[in-house]
LORO-793695 format. One record per residue (C-alpha): residue number from 1; residue in three letters; x, y, z. Coordinates in pm, whole numbers. Example, Ala and Ser with C-alpha at 12.3 -4.5 7.8 and 13.67 -1.06 7.14 Angstrom:
<atoms>
+-----+------+--------+--------+--------+
:  nr : rest :   east :  north :     up :
+-----+------+--------+--------+--------+
:   1 :  ala :   1230 :   -450 :    780 :
:   2 :  ser :   1367 :   -106 :    714 :
+-----+------+--------+--------+--------+
</atoms>
This chain:
<atoms>
+-----+------+--------+--------+--------+
:  nr : rest :   east :  north :     up :
+-----+------+--------+--------+--------+
:   1 :  met :   4529 :   3760 :  -7192 :
:   2 :  ser :   4855 :   3790 :  -7302 :
:   3 :  his :   4999 :   3915 :  -6917 :
:   4 :  val :   4896 :   3573 :  -6830 :
:   5 :  gly :   5158 :   3297 :  -6827 :
:   6 :  tyr :   5058 :   2988 :  -6993 :
:   7 :  gly :   5134 :   2789 :  -6697 :
:   8 :  ser :   4889 :   3043 :  -6498 :
:   9 :  leu :   4619 :   3032 :  -6728 :
:  10 :  ser :   4332 :   2830 :  -6667 :
:  11 :  val :   4045 :   2680 :  -6890 :
:  12 :  asp :   3751 :   2870 :  -6730 :
:  13 :  thr :   3967 :   3206 :  -6796 :
:  14 :  ile :   4004 :   3146 :  -7136 :
:  15 :  ala :   3625 :   3027 :  -7140 :
:  16 :  arg :   3522 :   3377 :  -6950 :
:  17 :  glu :   3743 :   3589 :  -7173 :
:  18 :  ala :   3580 :   3445 :  -7528 :
:  19 :  gly :   3247 :   3504 :  -7381 :
:  20 :  val :   3187 :   3117 :  -7405 :
:  21 :  ser :   3138 :   2821 :  -7178 :
:  22 :  lys :   3362 :   2562 :  -7087 :
:  23 :  ala :   3148 :   2300 :  -7251 :
:  24 :  thr :   3214 :   2504 :  -7587 :
:  25 :  phe :   3557 :   2548 :  -7548 :
:  26 :  tyr :   3602 :   2162 :  -7501 :
:  27 :  ala :   3383 :   2109 :  -7782 :
:  28 :  tyr :   3685 :   2252 :  -8011 :
:  29 :  phe :   3970 :   2171 :  -7789 :
:  30 :  lys :   4068 :   1879 :  -7583 :
:  31 :  ser :   4263 :   2075 :  -7351 :
:  32 :  lys :   4453 :   2384 :  -7285 :
:  33 :  glu :   4750 :   2237 :  -7460 :
:  34 :  gly :   4553 :   2136 :  -7776 :
:  35 :  leu :   4434 :   2491 :  -7811 :
:  36 :  arg :   4816 :   2610 :  -7790 :
:  37 :  gln :   4905 :   2333 :  -8073 :
:  38 :  lys :   4630 :   2480 :  -8255 :
:  39 :  leu :   4766 :   2819 :  -8211 :
:  40 :  leu :   5127 :   2747 :  -8296 :
:  41 :  thr :   5006 :   2548 :  -8622 :
:  42 :  glu :   4818 :   2850 :  -8758 :
:  43 :  gly :   5127 :   3053 :  -8714 :
:  44 :  ile :   5136 :   3209 :  -8383 :
:  45 :  asp :   5438 :   3367 :  -8250 :
:  46 :  glu :   5413 :   3234 :  -7887 :
:  47 :  ala :   5676 :   3437 :  -7714 :
:  48 :  ala :   5549 :   3784 :  -7855 :
:  49 :  leu :   5200 :   3650 :  -7749 :
:  50 :  leu :   5297 :   3641 :  -7390 :
:  51 :  thr :   5524 :   3936 :  -7359 :
:  52 :  lys :   5337 :   4175 :  -7609 :
:  53 :  asp :   4979 :   4305 :  -7620 :
:  54 :  asn :   4879 :   4228 :  -7957 :
:  55 :  arg :   4484 :   4341 :  -7941 :
:  56 :  ser :   4521 :   4682 :  -7967 :
:  57 :  ala :   4727 :   4629 :  -8273 :
:  58 :  ile :   4509 :   4400 :  -8434 :
:  59 :  leu :   4202 :   4631 :  -8356 :
:  60 :  glu :   4338 :   4908 :  -8556 :
:  61 :  ala :   4466 :   4683 :  -8823 :
:  62 :  ala :   4110 :   4576 :  -8882 :
:  63 :  leu :   3958 :   4893 :  -8841 :
:  64 :  lys :   4202 :   5033 :  -9139 :
:  65 :  thr :   4130 :   4733 :  -9368 :
:  66 :  phe :   3771 :   4731 :  -9299 :
:  67 :  ala :   3742 :   5057 :  -9401 :
:  68 :  glu :   3954 :   5043 :  -9692 :
:  69 :  arg :   3821 :   4746 :  -9849 :
:  70 :  gly :   3478 :   4656 :  -9697 :
:  71 :  phe :   3386 :   4387 :  -9451 :
:  72 :  his :   3321 :   4088 :  -9685 :
:  73 :  ala :   3634 :   4200 :  -9868 :
:  74 :  thr :   3863 :   4186 :  -9619 :
:  75 :  thr :   4046 :   3860 :  -9473 :
:  76 :  leu :   4206 :   3769 :  -9165 :
:  77 :  glu :   4504 :   3748 :  -9377 :
:  78 :  ala :   4520 :   4068 :  -9449 :
:  79 :  ile :   4468 :   4215 :  -9135 :
:  80 :  ala :   4719 :   4010 :  -8968 :
:  81 :  glu :   4977 :   4147 :  -9244 :
:  82 :  ala :   4856 :   4515 :  -9156 :
:  83 :  ala :   4877 :   4460 :  -8771 :
:  84 :  gly :   5261 :   4278 :  -8802 :
:  85 :  val :   5085 :   3959 :  -8629 :
:  86 :  thr :   5030 :   3606 :  -8730 :
:  87 :  lys :   4708 :   3479 :  -8825 :
:  88 :  gly :   4700 :   3235 :  -8556 :
:  89 :  thr :   4769 :   3523 :  -8299 :
:  90 :  ile :   4436 :   3679 :  -8420 :
:  91 :  tyr :   4283 :   3356 :  -8364 :
:  92 :  trp :   4381 :   3406 :  -8007 :
:  93 :  tyr :   4192 :   3708 :  -7969 :
:  94 :  phe :   3932 :   3650 :  -8159 :
:  95 :  lys :   3741 :   3339 :  -8255 :
:  96 :  thr :   3599 :   3478 :  -8647 :
:  97 :  lys :   3627 :   3798 :  -8854 :
:  98 :  asp :   3234 :   3879 :  -8706 :
:  99 :  ser :   3378 :   3874 :  -8334 :
: 100 :  leu :   3652 :   4100 :  -8432 :
: 101 :  ala :   3420 :   4358 :  -8593 :
: 102 :  ser :   3208 :   4331 :  -8314 :
: 103 :  ala :   3508 :   4408 :  -8070 :
: 104 :  leu :   3570 :   4701 :  -8273 :
: 105 :  ala :   3238 :   4850 :  -8215 :
: 106 :  glu :   3257 :   4808 :  -7829 :
: 107 :  his :   3625 :   4954 :  -7843 :
: 108 :  tyr :   3605 :   5243 :  -8054 :
: 109 :  ser :   3300 :   5448 :  -7855 :
: 110 :  ile :   3252 :   5701 :  -8081 :
: 111 :  tyr :   3003 :   5935 :  -7904 :
: 112 :  gln :   3100 :   5812 :  -7568 :
: 113 :  asp :   3092 :   6102 :  -7330 :
: 114 :  ile :   3056 :   6382 :  -7594 :
: 115 :  thr :   2752 :   6484 :  -7360 :
: 116 :  ser :   2943 :   6447 :  -7034 :
: 117 :  leu :   2952 :   6838 :  -6920 :
: 118 :  ala :   2749 :   6852 :  -6595 :
: 119 :  leu :   2384 :   6940 :  -6684 :
: 120 :  ser :   2334 :   7099 :  -6344 :
: 121 :  glu :   2657 :   7362 :  -6404 :
: 122 :  ile :   2490 :   7503 :  -6754 :
: 123 :  lys :   2254 :   7740 :  -6567 :
: 124 :  asp :   2172 :   8028 :  -6844 :
: 125 :  asn :   2471 :   7958 :  -7065 :
: 126 :  asp :   2329 :   7757 :  -7326 :
: 127 :  asp :   2576 :   7876 :  -7601 :
: 128 :  gly :   2876 :   7807 :  -7421 :
: 129 :  his :   2788 :   7448 :  -7329 :
: 130 :  leu :   2638 :   7365 :  -7717 :
: 131 :  val :   2944 :   7520 :  -7851 :
: 132 :  ala :   3148 :   7294 :  -7649 :
: 133 :  thr :   2960 :   7000 :  -7707 :
: 134 :  ala :   2917 :   7041 :  -8087 :
: 135 :  thr :   3308 :   7096 :  -8083 :
: 136 :  arg :   3354 :   6757 :  -7891 :
: 137 :  leu :   3152 :   6564 :  -8125 :
: 138 :  leu :   3317 :   6686 :  -8455 :
: 139 :  ala :   3664 :   6625 :  -8274 :
: 140 :  ile :   3561 :   6275 :  -8196 :
: 141 :  val :   3420 :   6198 :  -8527 :
: 142 :  glu :   3741 :   6307 :  -8744 :
: 143 :  lys :   3954 :   6132 :  -8494 :
: 144 :  asn :   3745 :   5815 :  -8559 :
: 145 :  val :   3635 :   5870 :  -8923 :
: 146 :  ser :   3764 :   5510 :  -9029 :
: 147 :  met :   3532 :   5338 :  -8781 :
: 148 :  val :   3250 :   5584 :  -8862 :
: 149 :  arg :   3254 :   5508 :  -9229 :
: 150 :  met :   3301 :   5098 :  -9166 :
: 151 :  val :   2951 :   5163 :  -8923 :
: 152 :  ile :   2810 :   5346 :  -9215 :
: 153 :  leu :   2882 :   5122 :  -9505 :
: 154 :  glu :   2861 :   4772 :  -9294 :
: 155 :  ala :   2571 :   4805 :  -9032 :
: 156 :  pro :   2327 :   4709 :  -9252 :
: 157 :  his :   2468 :   4432 :  -9373 :
: 158 :  phe :   2619 :   4332 :  -9022 :
: 159 :  pro :   2301 :   4350 :  -8728 :
: 160 :  glu :   2498 :   4226 :  -8433 :
: 161 :  val :   2762 :   4575 :  -8520 :
: 162 :  arg :   2452 :   4786 :  -8595 :
: 163 :  asp :   2250 :   4731 :  -8288 :
: 164 :  leu :   2511 :   4782 :  -8043 :
: 165 :  val :   2621 :   5079 :  -8155 :
: 166 :  ala :   2264 :   5234 :  -8198 :
: 167 :  arg :   2196 :   5097 :  -7833 :
: 168 :  glu :   2544 :   5155 :  -7653 :
: 169 :  ile :   2635 :   5472 :  -7830 :
: 170 :  leu :   2362 :   5615 :  -8045 :
: 171 :  val :   2076 :   5622 :  -7777 :
: 172 :  arg :   2275 :   5655 :  -7478 :
: 173 :  asn :   2423 :   6006 :  -7597 :
: 174 :  tyr :   2067 :   6086 :  -7765 :
: 175 :  ser :   1888 :   6016 :  -7447 :
: 176 :  gln :   2188 :   6254 :  -7209 :
: 177 :  phe :   2100 :   6569 :  -7490 :
: 178 :  ala :   1781 :   6511 :  -7466 :
: 179 :  glu :   1766 :   6531 :  -7079 :
: 180 :  tyr :   1962 :   6877 :  -7122 :
: 181 :  leu :   1660 :   6969 :  -7339 :
: 182 :  lys :   1397 :   6859 :  -7115 :
: 183 :  arg :   1537 :   7041 :  -6848 :
: 184 :  arg :   1538 :   7364 :  -7027 :
: 185 :  ile :   1194 :   7277 :  -7117 :
: 186 :  glu :   1072 :   7262 :  -6769 :
: 187 :  ala :   1236 :   7581 :  -6710 :
: 188 :  gly :   1087 :   7790 :  -6974 :
: 189 :  ile :   1385 :   7865 :  -7160 :
: 190 :  phe :   1320 :   7651 :  -7496 :
: 191 :  arg :    993 :   7553 :  -7698 :
: 192 :  asp :    763 :   7271 :  -7603 :
: 193 :  val :    941 :   7022 :  -7857 :
: 194 :  asn :   1012 :   6620 :  -7852 :
: 195 :  pro :   1365 :   6631 :  -7678 :
: 196 :  met :   1440 :   6305 :  -7844 :
: 197 :  val :   1419 :   6401 :  -8207 :
: 198 :  val :   1571 :   6703 :  -8183 :
: 199 :  ala :   1916 :   6513 :  -7996 :
: 200 :  gln :   1891 :   6289 :  -8313 :
: 201 :  ile :   1876 :   6645 :  -8568 :
: 202 :  phe :   2166 :   6810 :  -8365 :
: 203 :  phe :   2369 :   6504 :  -8358 :
: 204 :  ser :   2298 :   6409 :  -8720 :
: 205 :  ser :   2427 :   6715 :  -8863 :
: 206 :  leu :   2707 :   6798 :  -8710 :
: 207 :  val :   2810 :   6382 :  -8774 :
: 208 :  met :   2695 :   6483 :  -9161 :
: 209 :  phe :   2921 :   6817 :  -9167 :
: 210 :  ala :   3224 :   6597 :  -9042 :
: 211 :  leu :   3208 :   6329 :  -9289 :
: 212 :  val :   3110 :   6586 :  -9590 :
: 213 :  lys :   3411 :   6777 :  -9484 :
: 214 :  his :   3631 :   6496 :  -9455 :
: 215 :  leu :   3571 :   6344 :  -9788 :
: 216 :  phe :   3610 :   6696 :  -9998 :
: 217 :  gly :   3854 :   6873 :  -9775 :
: 218 :  gly :   3972 :   7218 :  -9906 :
: 219 :  gln :   3727 :   7259 : -10132 :
: 220 :  phe :   3459 :   7350 :  -9809 :
: 221 :  leu :   3417 :   7754 :  -9771 :
: 222 :  cys :   3374 :   7765 :  -9389 :
: 223 :  ser :   3624 :   7623 :  -9107 :
: 224 :  lys :   3493 :   7393 :  -8851 :
: 225 :  glu :   3473 :   7714 :  -8613 :
: 226 :  glu :   3253 :   7924 :  -8836 :
: 227 :  met :   3024 :   7610 :  -8887 :
: 228 :  val :   2972 :   7543 :  -8504 :
: 229 :  arg :   2912 :   7870 :  -8400 :
: 230 :  glu :   2682 :   7985 :  -8729 :
: 231 :  phe :   2485 :   7610 :  -8628 :
: 232 :  ile :   2432 :   7697 :  -8256 :
: 233 :  arg :   2308 :   8016 :  -8354 :
: 234 :  leu :   2047 :   7884 :  -8565 :
: 235 :  phe :   1969 :   7602 :  -8351 :
: 236 :  leu :   1903 :   7848 :  -8037 :
: 237 :  asn :   1730 :   8079 :  -8239 :
: 238 :  gly :   1482 :   7845 :  -8334 :
: 239 :  ile :   1462 :   7661 :  -7983 :
: 240 :  lys :   1466 :   7930 :  -7746 :
: 241 :  lys :   1118 :   8082 :  -7689 :
: 242 :  arg :   1093 :   8426 :  -7724 :
: 243 :  gln :   1105 :   8681 :  -7462 :
: 244 :  lys :   1033 :   9025 :  -7372 :
: 245 :  gly :   1256 :   9249 :  -7556 :
: 246 :  asp :   1351 :   8975 :  -7789 :
: 247 :  val :   1477 :   9113 :  -8172 :
: 248 :  asp :   1494 :   8945 :  -8512 :
: 249 :  glu :   1875 :   8844 :  -8556 :
: 250 :  glu :   1951 :   8859 :  -8197 :
: 251 :  glu :   2314 :   8774 :  -8138 :
: 252 :  ile :   2340 :   8486 :  -7965 :
+-----+------+--------+--------+--------+
</atoms>
């Protein structure tokens, strides 16, 4: 909402953006001016707010501090300092630290679009499709490793974030990958396995590799490319049906 001038900003818009009713807004503030005065009292830089979108900066700072200190040990003051904004500016965008954490889970779709390669175009190129999917997953996890760490550390104690990640990120992409497996099973190419179980094994193995590699870095004995190649080879050797003429240790 930072691109909307104060004069053009209505209580309806504020309530809608905050995900609350007008009645809830008025329970806390008597008017739009009352909200503005509260924000100014908290130290908000009104000029900066109306000319610059700070939401992304706040989310990035929150992610960094949550990952370093943990959710409960992180204060809004620390996030504000890391983002280069005032505490009042944070309150303009987020009501509480909990709502900020929820926004993080929505903003950083770690697994989003990993399996977006057109399933109808796979044909017989399972190797190419799986290598592309695995490579893309590892790249996304590496890029968002702080978010992954935060989810792993805090999700057990923060059901709202845990459920959001499970519903909008994990289940959605597991289902997409399971659909690919199901089609290959129906085509007689893959063994009769539980697609959702195999999808979870596939994704979990790669995510764990990315996290361990991030933690131990140079102590790894293989590159990301070598790991993907061997992992997909073993995966296909295990899931593909035996065809006439197949031999052991076939190069896939």
